C-alpha positions in Angstrom: 17.2 14.6 13.9 15.0 16.5 16.3 12.0 18.9 14.7 11.7 22.7 16.6 8.9 23.3 18.7 7.5 25.7 15.8 7.7 23.3 12.8 5.2 20.6 12.2 6.2 16.7 11.7 6.2 15.9 8.2 3.6 13.5 7.0 3.8 11.0 4.6 0.9 8.7 3.3 1.9 5.2 2.6 0.5 2.8 -0.2 0.9 -0.6 0.2 0.5 -2.3 -3.2 -0.2 -6.0 -2.5 -3.5 -7.5 -1.6 -2.4 -11.0 -1.2 -3.0 -12.9 2.2 0.6 -14.0 2.6 2.6 -10.7 1.7 5.9 -9.3 2.5 4.7 -6.0 2.4 3.5 -5.8 5.8 7.0 -6.3 7.1 8.5 -3.7 4.8 5.9 -1.3 5.1 6.4 -1.8 9.2 10.4 -1.2 8.4 9.5 1.9 6.3 7.3 3.4 9.3 9.6 2.9 12.0 12.1 4.5 10.4 10.0 7.4 9.1 8.7 7.7 12.8 12.7 7.6 14.3 13.3 10.7 11.9 9.9 12.4 13.3 7.8 11.9 10.2 4.1 11.3 10.9 2.9 8.4 8.7 -0.2 7.1 7.4 -0.4 3.5 5.7 -3.2 2.8 3.1 -3.7 -0.7 3.0 -6.5 -1.9 0.1 -7.4 -5.1 2.2 -7.9 -3.0 5.6 -8.1 0.5 5.1 -11.7 1.5 5.5 -12.8 -1.7 6.2 -11.6 -3.3 2.6 -13.2 -0.2 0.5 -10.4 -0.6 -1.7 -10.7 -4.1 -2.4 -13.5 -3.4 -4.7 -12.9 -2.6 -8.0 -12.9 0.7 -8.9 -16.6 1.8 -10.1 -16.4 5.7 -9.5 -13.3 7.8 -8.8 -13.5 10.7 -6.3 -13.2 13.2 -9.4 -16.5 12.1 -10.9 -18.7 12.9 -8.4 -20.5 16.1 -9.0 -21.1 18.8 -5.9 -23.7 17.5 -3.7 -23.5 13.9 -4.5 -22.8 11.3 -1.7 -18.9 10.7 -1.8 -18.2 7.8 0.2 -16.4 8.6 3.4 -13.3 6.2 2.8 -13.1 8.4 -0.4 -12.9 11.7 1.4 -11.1 10.2 4.1 -8.3 8.9 2.3 -8.2 12.1 -0.3 -7.8 14.2 3.0 -5.1 12.4 4.3 -3.0 12.4 0.7 -3.8 16.0 0.4 -2.4 16.8 3.9 0.8 14.5 3.1 4.3 16.3 2.5 5.0 13.1 0.8 3.9 9.6 -1.1 5.4 6.4 -0.5 4.3 3.6 -2.6 5.3 0.0 -1.1 4.9 -2.2 -4.2 5.3 -5.9 -4.8 7.6 -7.2 -7.0 5.4 -8.0 -10.2 6.3 -9.8 -13.2 5.7 -7.6 -16.1 3.0 -5.4 -14.2 2.3 -3.1 -12.0 0.4 -4.4 -8.8 -3.4 -4.4 -9.6 -4.1 -3.6 -6.0 -1.9 -0.5 -6.2 -3.2 0.7 -9.3 -7.0 0.4 -8.1 -6.6 2.2 -4.9 -4.5 5.3 -6.4 -6.7 5.0 -9.7 -9.7 6.6 -7.2 -7.9 9.9 -6.6 -6.6 12.6 -9.3 -3.2 13.3 -10.1 -3.4 17.1 -8.3 -3.7 15.2 -5.1 -0.1 13.8 -5.7 1.4 17.1 -7.5 4.5 18.4 -6.3 5.3 15.7 -3.2 8.5 13.8 -2.9 7.7 10.4 -3.7 9.4 7.1 -3.2 8.9 3.8 -4.4 10.3 0.8 -2.4 9.6 -2.6 -3.7 9.7 -5.7 -2.3 9.7 -9.6 -3.1 9.9 -12.9 -1.8 13.1 -14.0 -0.9 14.8 -16.9 -2.9 14.6 -18.8 0.8 11.0 -18.3 1.3 10.4 -19.5 -2.7 12.7 -22.7 -2.0 10.5 -23.3 1.1 7.4 -22.7 -0.8 8.4 -25.2 -3.7 9.9 -27.8 -1.0 6.7 -27.9 0.3 4.7 -28.5 -2.5 6.8 -31.2 -3.5 6.6 -33.1 -0.4 3.0 -32.5 -0.8 2.8 -34.0 -4.1 5.1 -36.6 -3.5 3.0 -37.8 -0.4 -0.2 -37.4 -2.4 1.4 -39.7 -5.1 2.9 -42.3 -2.7 -0.5 -42.9 -1.1 -2.3 -43.3 -4.4 
């Protein structure tokens, strides 16, 4: 699908939900970005670990909508708010969590009022560790435990 010369590309903001060092979300987000760009979308990824020098790794202290006119608003908030406002769609790439929402995702999205997200289509692909990678992780822990036991 190509875009006519008179149309601007559609814009999507992609929120990464995981803040863990070892996460599947990087690969899933890269696939999403690639697929969307093939369809002529412009994408911007908001990664709590990396965006704006990790600004969103800090716990929410004051959301954007609590700042009064004339107050100094952190640049990370105004830039991210502008990205959300200019997006035609919102994609939330969330890790699978047991019985809860991803804390990093909740933290970053809670900085912004619902009006920035209103009337925009949204998608929510989720990602999880595969059984194979879980088995490798368990086997690695078991091997470490048994070697520690045998050397004791």
